[in-house]
Chimera marker file (.cmm) of the C-alpha trace (Angstrom):
<marker_set name="trace">
<marker id="1" x="-54.579" y="-58.600" z="-26.004" r="1" g="1" b="0" radius="0.5"/>
<marker id="2" x="-57.133" y="-57.059" z="-23.666" r="1" g="1" b="0" radius="0.5"/>
<marker id="3" x="-59.288" y="-59.472" z="-21.711" r="1" g="1" b="0" radius="0.5"/>
<marker id="4" x="-63.058" y="-58.991" z="-21.560" r="1" g="1" b="0" radius="0.5"/>
<marker id="5" x="-65.387" y="-60.605" z="-19.030" r="1" g="1" b="0" radius="0.5"/>
<marker id="6" x="-69.094" y="-61.008" z="-19.776" r="1" g="1" b="0" radius="0.5"/>
<marker id="7" x="-71.435" y="-61.882" z="-16.929" r="1" g="1" b="0" radius="0.5"/>
<marker id="8" x="-74.868" y="-63.194" z="-17.848" r="1" g="1" b="0" radius="0.5"/>
<marker id="9" x="-77.956" y="-62.425" z="-15.775" r="1" g="1" b="0" radius="0.5"/>
<marker id="10" x="-77.883" y="-65.993" z="-14.393" r="1" g="1" b="0" radius="0.5"/>
<marker id="11" x="-74.327" y="-65.466" z="-13.102" r="1" g="1" b="0" radius="0.5"/>
<marker id="12" x="-72.552" y="-67.465" z="-15.817" r="1" g="1" b="0" radius="0.5"/>
<marker id="13" x="-69.283" y="-65.850" z="-16.828" r="1" g="1" b="0" radius="0.5"/>
<marker id="14" x="-67.336" y="-65.949" z="-20.095" r="1" g="1" b="0" radius="0.5"/>
<marker id="15" x="-63.878" y="-64.422" z="-20.447" r="1" g="1" b="0" radius="0.5"/>
<marker id="16" x="-61.751" y="-64.062" z="-23.552" r="1" g="1" b="0" radius="0.5"/>
<marker id="17" x="-58.729" y="-62.230" z="-24.895" r="1" g="1" b="0" radius="0.5"/>
<marker id="18" x="-59.819" y="-59.830" z="-27.629" r="1" g="1" b="0" radius="0.5"/>
<marker id="19" x="-57.696" y="-58.285" z="-30.368" r="1" g="1" b="0" radius="0.5"/>
<marker id="20" x="-56.969" y="-54.580" z="-29.963" r="1" g="1" b="0" radius="0.5"/>
<marker id="21" x="-59.364" y="-52.535" z="-32.079" r="1" g="1" b="0" radius="0.5"/>
<marker id="22" x="-62.201" y="-55.084" z="-32.011" r="1" g="1" b="0" radius="0.5"/>
<marker id="23" x="-65.525" y="-53.666" z="-30.896" r="1" g="1" b="0" radius="0.5"/>
<marker id="24" x="-66.962" y="-55.525" z="-27.941" r="1" g="1" b="0" radius="0.5"/>
<marker id="25" x="-70.186" y="-56.396" z="-29.776" r="1" g="1" b="0" radius="0.5"/>
<marker id="26" x="-68.182" y="-58.362" z="-32.343" r="1" g="1" b="0" radius="0.5"/>
<marker id="27" x="-66.160" y="-59.946" z="-29.540" r="1" g="1" b="0" radius="0.5"/>
<marker id="28" x="-69.366" y="-60.990" z="-27.769" r="1" g="1" b="0" radius="0.5"/>
<marker id="29" x="-70.735" y="-62.544" z="-30.943" r="1" g="1" b="0" radius="0.5"/>
<marker id="30" x="-67.465" y="-64.405" z="-31.585" r="1" g="1" b="0" radius="0.5"/>
<marker id="31" x="-67.817" y="-65.851" z="-28.081" r="1" g="1" b="0" radius="0.5"/>
<marker id="32" x="-71.485" y="-66.807" z="-28.465" r="1" g="1" b="0" radius="0.5"/>
<marker id="33" x="-72.653" y="-64.423" z="-25.749" r="1" g="1" b="0" radius="0.5"/>
<marker id="34" x="-76.465" y="-64.653" z="-25.635" r="1" g="1" b="0" radius="0.5"/>
<marker id="35" x="-78.310" y="-61.347" z="-25.529" r="1" g="1" b="0" radius="0.5"/>
<marker id="36" x="-75.810" y="-59.366" z="-27.614" r="1" g="1" b="0" radius="0.5"/>
<marker id="37" x="-77.569" y="-59.594" z="-30.974" r="1" g="1" b="0" radius="0.5"/>
<marker id="38" x="-75.976" y="-56.678" z="-32.818" r="1" g="1" b="0" radius="0.5"/>
<marker id="39" x="-78.667" y="-56.801" z="-35.485" r="1" g="1" b="0" radius="0.5"/>
<marker id="40" x="-77.326" y="-53.719" z="-37.300" r="1" g="1" b="0" radius="0.5"/>
<marker id="41" x="-73.770" y="-55.068" z="-37.417" r="1" g="1" b="0" radius="0.5"/>
<marker id="42" x="-72.388" y="-52.274" z="-35.278" r="1" g="1" b="0" radius="0.5"/>
<marker id="43" x="-73.819" y="-49.359" z="-37.268" r="1" g="1" b="0" radius="0.5"/>
<marker id="44" x="-75.345" y="-47.761" z="-34.159" r="1" g="1" b="0" radius="0.5"/>
<marker id="45" x="-78.906" y="-48.147" z="-35.376" r="1" g="1" b="0" radius="0.5"/>
<marker id="46" x="-80.563" y="-50.947" z="-33.367" r="1" g="1" b="0" radius="0.5"/>
<marker id="47" x="-79.431" y="-50.937" z="-29.695" r="1" g="1" b="0" radius="0.5"/>
<marker id="48" x="-79.463" y="-54.768" z="-29.605" r="1" g="1" b="0" radius="0.5"/>
<marker id="49" x="-75.906" y="-54.895" z="-28.251" r="1" g="1" b="0" radius="0.5"/>
<marker id="50" x="-76.830" y="-53.172" z="-24.977" r="1" g="1" b="0" radius="0.5"/>
<marker id="51" x="-74.686" y="-54.122" z="-21.971" r="1" g="1" b="0" radius="0.5"/>
<marker id="52" x="-74.120" y="-52.786" z="-18.476" r="1" g="1" b="0" radius="0.5"/>
<marker id="53" x="-70.513" y="-51.754" z="-17.892" r="1" g="1" b="0" radius="0.5"/>
<marker id="54" x="-69.463" y="-52.716" z="-14.387" r="1" g="1" b="0" radius="0.5"/>
<marker id="55" x="-69.300" y="-49.608" z="-12.210" r="1" g="1" b="0" radius="0.5"/>
<marker id="56" x="-65.568" y="-50.081" z="-11.605" r="1" g="1" b="0" radius="0.5"/>
<marker id="57" x="-64.962" y="-49.691" z="-15.368" r="1" g="1" b="0" radius="0.5"/>
<marker id="58" x="-67.186" y="-46.726" z="-16.226" r="1" g="1" b="0" radius="0.5"/>
<marker id="59" x="-64.430" y="-44.125" z="-15.915" r="1" g="1" b="0" radius="0.5"/>
<marker id="60" x="-62.149" y="-46.096" z="-18.260" r="1" g="1" b="0" radius="0.5"/>
<marker id="61" x="-64.721" y="-46.124" z="-21.066" r="1" g="1" b="0" radius="0.5"/>
<marker id="62" x="-64.726" y="-43.393" z="-23.680" r="1" g="1" b="0" radius="0.5"/>
<marker id="63" x="-67.570" y="-40.897" z="-23.355" r="1" g="1" b="0" radius="0.5"/>
<marker id="64" x="-70.688" y="-41.771" z="-25.299" r="1" g="1" b="0" radius="0.5"/>
<marker id="65" x="-71.771" y="-39.556" z="-28.157" r="1" g="1" b="0" radius="0.5"/>
<marker id="66" x="-75.242" y="-38.122" z="-28.740" r="1" g="1" b="0" radius="0.5"/>
<marker id="67" x="-76.325" y="-40.917" z="-31.088" r="1" g="1" b="0" radius="0.5"/>
<marker id="68" x="-75.425" y="-43.692" z="-28.638" r="1" g="1" b="0" radius="0.5"/>
<marker id="69" x="-77.129" y="-41.763" z="-25.850" r="1" g="1" b="0" radius="0.5"/>
<marker id="70" x="-80.310" y="-41.467" z="-27.926" r="1" g="1" b="0" radius="0.5"/>
<marker id="71" x="-80.203" y="-45.149" z="-28.910" r="1" g="1" b="0" radius="0.5"/>
<marker id="72" x="-80.011" y="-46.144" z="-25.248" r="1" g="1" b="0" radius="0.5"/>
<marker id="73" x="-83.465" y="-44.597" z="-24.819" r="1" g="1" b="0" radius="0.5"/>
<marker id="74" x="-84.942" y="-47.441" z="-26.908" r="1" g="1" b="0" radius="0.5"/>
<marker id="75" x="-83.228" y="-50.461" z="-25.357" r="1" g="1" b="0" radius="0.5"/>
<marker id="76" x="-85.462" y="-53.313" z="-24.208" r="1" g="1" b="0" radius="0.5"/>
<marker id="77" x="-83.782" y="-53.878" z="-20.829" r="1" g="1" b="0" radius="0.5"/>
<marker id="78" x="-83.987" y="-50.936" z="-18.424" r="1" g="1" b="0" radius="0.5"/>
<marker id="79" x="-81.390" y="-48.245" z="-18.998" r="1" g="1" b="0" radius="0.5"/>
<marker id="80" x="-78.995" y="-47.923" z="-16.065" r="1" g="1" b="0" radius="0.5"/>
<marker id="81" x="-76.032" y="-45.696" z="-15.253" r="1" g="1" b="0" radius="0.5"/>
<marker id="82" x="-73.656" y="-48.266" z="-16.779" r="1" g="1" b="0" radius="0.5"/>
<marker id="83" x="-75.671" y="-48.797" z="-19.961" r="1" g="1" b="0" radius="0.5"/>
<marker id="84" x="-73.606" y="-48.746" z="-23.136" r="1" g="1" b="0" radius="0.5"/>
<marker id="85" x="-73.860" y="-50.161" z="-26.618" r="1" g="1" b="0" radius="0.5"/>
<marker id="86" x="-71.059" y="-52.685" z="-26.919" r="1" g="1" b="0" radius="0.5"/>
<marker id="87" x="-70.501" y="-51.803" z="-30.585" r="1" g="1" b="0" radius="0.5"/>
<marker id="88" x="-69.173" y="-48.454" z="-29.353" r="1" g="1" b="0" radius="0.5"/>
<marker id="89" x="-66.640" y="-49.953" z="-26.941" r="1" g="1" b="0" radius="0.5"/>
<marker id="90" x="-63.326" y="-50.845" z="-28.557" r="1" g="1" b="0" radius="0.5"/>
<marker id="91" x="-60.881" y="-53.334" z="-27.057" r="1" g="1" b="0" radius="0.5"/>
<marker id="92" x="-57.688" y="-51.625" z="-25.927" r="1" g="1" b="0" radius="0.5"/>
<marker id="93" x="-55.112" y="-51.779" z="-23.146" r="1" g="1" b="0" radius="0.5"/>
<marker id="94" x="-57.185" y="-49.214" z="-21.228" r="1" g="1" b="0" radius="0.5"/>
<marker id="95" x="-60.131" y="-51.636" z="-21.140" r="1" g="1" b="0" radius="0.5"/>
<marker id="96" x="-58.046" y="-54.738" z="-20.343" r="1" g="1" b="0" radius="0.5"/>
<marker id="97" x="-60.094" y="-56.665" z="-17.777" r="1" g="1" b="0" radius="0.5"/>
<marker id="98" x="-63.391" y="-54.846" z="-18.399" r="1" g="1" b="0" radius="0.5"/>
<marker id="99" x="-66.494" y="-56.486" z="-16.961" r="1" g="1" b="0" radius="0.5"/>
<marker id="100" x="-69.731" y="-56.300" z="-18.944" r="1" g="1" b="0" radius="0.5"/>
<marker id="101" x="-73.043" y="-57.472" z="-17.530" r="1" g="1" b="0" radius="0.5"/>
<marker id="102" x="-75.448" y="-58.783" z="-20.172" r="1" g="1" b="0" radius="0.5"/>
<marker id="103" x="-79.104" y="-57.897" z="-19.514" r="1" g="1" b="0" radius="0.5"/>
<marker id="104" x="-81.917" y="-60.422" z="-19.953" r="1" g="1" b="0" radius="0.5"/>
<link id1="1" id2="2" r="1" g="1" b="0" radius="0.2"/>
<link id1="2" id2="3" r="1" g="1" b="0" radius="0.2"/>
<link id1="3" id2="4" r="1" g="1" b="0" radius="0.2"/>
<link id1="4" id2="5" r="1" g="1" b="0" radius="0.2"/>
<link id1="5" id2="6" r="1" g="1" b="0" radius="0.2"/>
<link id1="6" id2="7" r="1" g="1" b="0" radius="0.2"/>
<link id1="7" id2="8" r="1" g="1" b="0" radius="0.2"/>
<link id1="8" id2="9" r="1" g="1" b="0" radius="0.2"/>
<link id1="9" id2="10" r="1" g="1" b="0" radius="0.2"/>
<link id1="10" id2="11" r="1" g="1" b="0" radius="0.2"/>
<link id1="11" id2="12" r="1" g="1" b="0" radius="0.2"/>
<link id1="12" id2="13" r="1" g="1" b="0" radius="0.2"/>
<link id1="13" id2="14" r="1" g="1" b="0" radius="0.2"/>
<link id1="14" id2="15" r="1" g="1" b="0" radius="0.2"/>
<link id1="15" id2="16" r="1" g="1" b="0" radius="0.2"/>
<link id1="16" id2="17" r="1" g="1" b="0" radius="0.2"/>
<link id1="17" id2="18" r="1" g="1" b="0" radius="0.2"/>
<link id1="18" id2="19" r="1" g="1" b="0" radius="0.2"/>
<link id1="19" id2="20" r="1" g="1" b="0" radius="0.2"/>
<link id1="20" id2="21" r="1" g="1" b="0" radius="0.2"/>
<link id1="21" id2="22" r="1" g="1" b="0" radius="0.2"/>
<link id1="22" id2="23" r="1" g="1" b="0" radius="0.2"/>
<link id1="23" id2="24" r="1" g="1" b="0" radius="0.2"/>
<link id1="24" id2="25" r="1" g="1" b="0" radius="0.2"/>
<link id1="25" id2="26" r="1" g="1" b="0" radius="0.2"/>
<link id1="26" id2="27" r="1" g="1" b="0" radius="0.2"/>
<link id1="27" id2="28" r="1" g="1" b="0" radius="0.2"/>
<link id1="28" id2="29" r="1" g="1" b="0" radius="0.2"/>
<link id1="29" id2="30" r="1" g="1" b="0" radius="0.2"/>
<link id1="30" id2="31" r="1" g="1" b="0" radius="0.2"/>
<link id1="31" id2="32" r="1" g="1" b="0" radius="0.2"/>
<link id1="32" id2="33" r="1" g="1" b="0" radius="0.2"/>
<link id1="33" id2="34" r="1" g="1" b="0" radius="0.2"/>
<link id1="34" id2="35" r="1" g="1" b="0" radius="0.2"/>
<link id1="35" id2="36" r="1" g="1" b="0" radius="0.2"/>
<link id1="36" id2="37" r="1" g="1" b="0" radius="0.2"/>
<link id1="37" id2="38" r="1" g="1" b="0" radius="0.2"/>
<link id1="38" id2="39" r="1" g="1" b="0" radius="0.2"/>
<link id1="39" id2="40" r="1" g="1" b="0" radius="0.2"/>
<link id1="40" id2="41" r="1" g="1" b="0" radius="0.2"/>
<link id1="41" id2="42" r="1" g="1" b="0" radius="0.2"/>
<link id1="42" id2="43" r="1" g="1" b="0" radius="0.2"/>
<link id1="43" id2="44" r="1" g="1" b="0" radius="0.2"/>
<link id1="44" id2="45" r="1" g="1" b="0" radius="0.2"/>
<link id1="45" id2="46" r="1" g="1" b="0" radius="0.2"/>
<link id1="46" id2="47" r="1" g="1" b="0" radius="0.2"/>
<link id1="47" id2="48" r="1" g="1" b="0" radius="0.2"/>
<link id1="48" id2="49" r="1" g="1" b="0" radius="0.2"/>
<link id1="49" id2="50" r="1" g="1" b="0" radius="0.2"/>
<link id1="50" id2="51" r="1" g="1" b="0" radius="0.2"/>
<link id1="51" id2="52" r="1" g="1" b="0" radius="0.2"/>
<link id1="52" id2="53" r="1" g="1" b="0" radius="0.2"/>
<link id1="53" id2="54" r="1" g="1" b="0" radius="0.2"/>
<link id1="54" id2="55" r="1" g="1" b="0" radius="0.2"/>
<link id1="55" id2="56" r="1" g="1" b="0" radius="0.2"/>
<link id1="56" id2="57" r="1" g="1" b="0" radius="0.2"/>
<link id1="57" id2="58" r="1" g="1" b="0" radius="0.2"/>
<link id1="58" id2="59" r="1" g="1" b="0" radius="0.2"/>
<link id1="59" id2="60" r="1" g="1" b="0" radius="0.2"/>
<link id1="60" id2="61" r="1" g="1" b="0" radius="0.2"/>
<link id1="61" id2="62" r="1" g="1" b="0" radius="0.2"/>
<link id1="62" id2="63" r="1" g="1" b="0" radius="0.2"/>
<link id1="63" id2="64" r="1" g="1" b="0" radius="0.2"/>
<link id1="64" id2="65" r="1" g="1" b="0" radius="0.2"/>
<link id1="65" id2="66" r="1" g="1" b="0" radius="0.2"/>
<link id1="66" id2="67" r="1" g="1" b="0" radius="0.2"/>
<link id1="67" id2="68" r="1" g="1" b="0" radius="0.2"/>
<link id1="68" id2="69" r="1" g="1" b="0" radius="0.2"/>
<link id1="69" id2="70" r="1" g="1" b="0" radius="0.2"/>
<link id1="70" id2="71" r="1" g="1" b="0" radius="0.2"/>
<link id1="71" id2="72" r="1" g="1" b="0" radius="0.2"/>
<link id1="72" id2="73" r="1" g="1" b="0" radius="0.2"/>
<link id1="73" id2="74" r="1" g="1" b="0" radius="0.2"/>
<link id1="74" id2="75" r="1" g="1" b="0" radius="0.2"/>
<link id1="75" id2="76" r="1" g="1" b="0" radius="0.2"/>
<link id1="76" id2="77" r="1" g="1" b="0" radius="0.2"/>
<link id1="77" id2="78" r="1" g="1" b="0" radius="0.2"/>
<link id1="78" id2="79" r="1" g="1" b="0" radius="0.2"/>
<link id1="79" id2="80" r="1" g="1" b="0" radius="0.2"/>
<link id1="80" id2="81" r="1" g="1" b="0" radius="0.2"/>
<link id1="81" id2="82" r="1" g="1" b="0" radius="0.2"/>
<link id1="82" id2="83" r="1" g="1" b="0" radius="0.2"/>
<link id1="83" id2="84" r="1" g="1" b="0" radius="0.2"/>
<link id1="84" id2="85" r="1" g="1" b="0" radius="0.2"/>
<link id1="85" id2="86" r="1" g="1" b="0" radius="0.2"/>
<link id1="86" id2="87" r="1" g="1" b="0" radius="0.2"/>
<link id1="87" id2="88" r="1" g="1" b="0" radius="0.2"/>
<link id1="88" id2="89" r="1" g="1" b="0" radius="0.2"/>
<link id1="89" id2="90" r="1" g="1" b="0" radius="0.2"/>
<link id1="90" id2="91" r="1" g="1" b="0" radius="0.2"/>
<link id1="91" id2="92" r="1" g="1" b="0" radius="0.2"/>
<link id1="92" id2="93" r="1" g="1" b="0" radius="0.2"/>
<link id1="93" id2="94" r="1" g="1" b="0" radius="0.2"/>
<link id1="94" id2="95" r="1" g="1" b="0" radius="0.2"/>
<link id1="95" id2="96" r="1" g="1" b="0" radius="0.2"/>
<link id1="96" id2="97" r="1" g="1" b="0" radius="0.2"/>
<link id1="97" id2="98" r="1" g="1" b="0" radius="0.2"/>
<link id1="98" id2="99" r="1" g="1" b="0" radius="0.2"/>
<link id1="99" id2="100" r="1" g="1" b="0" radius="0.2"/>
<link id1="100" id2="101" r="1" g="1" b="0" radius="0.2"/>
<link id1="101" id2="102" r="1" g="1" b="0" radius="0.2"/>
<link id1="102" id2="103" r="1" g="1" b="0" radius="0.2"/>
<link id1="103" id2="104" r="1" g="1" b="0" radius="0.2"/>
</marker_set>
């Protein structure tokens, strides 16, 4: 099981083992991570699961598609180079240990 680490804006950290194939928005919600609302349920239509992928993990993430890229233009927190929608990141061995920063 890949491990995911969420770091809140206040520095609090939550880590959990996540089943392969689980999107990281669902994993965040299962762990009660504040700020990852996922209002659309992972349908890529709300951008409320916005996270910042730690710079060390950007290269391991799959490339974003045009729809995710467009949705990131409407996020509430400022878009940064590591901005991703967590519903589009899927737990796998490649992402074992990934660090996600949760914006305010």
